[in-house]
N, C-alpha and C positions, 0 to 999 in steps of 0.2 A: 361460372368459379372458380376456373382456373387460375385469375390474378388473384383472387379470396385469396385460395392454399397458397397465395406466390406471400402473399402480404403476412399472413400469420407466419408464418417461416421464418419469413425475415424477420419476424419480431420478436419470435421464442430463438433465435438464434441469437438475439442484441440483450436478449434478456439474461441468457445462460452465458452467452459470453462475457458481460455485467458481474454476474457474480462471482464467476470465475474470476474477473481481473481483481475484485473485492478480497477474493480467498486466500488471494497470493500476496496482494499485499497486507494482508493481515498476517501471513504468514511471516515476509518478511519484519515487519514492525517486530512481533514476538521474537525474533533470532535477532536483533538487534541489541548491542550491545554498548550503553554509553560511553565515552568515552571518558577518561583521570580526567579530571579538573587541578589543574598543578594550582599547591599553596604562592600564591605571593607575594602573602602579610610575615612570613620569617627574611625573603630577600630587603624587604622596604625594612624591617629594624637593623640588618644588617649590615645596610649601608652607607 
């Protein structure tokens, strides 16, 4: 029974860690601001 408890705890920890990593990654994605895109069409017409 001791080995089964160990496997259950290991599996539960892996699932909790995976969910936590997904939450942190999702938070990072939400706060990420896209870089401004430079408009190079005006530079080509002036040159």
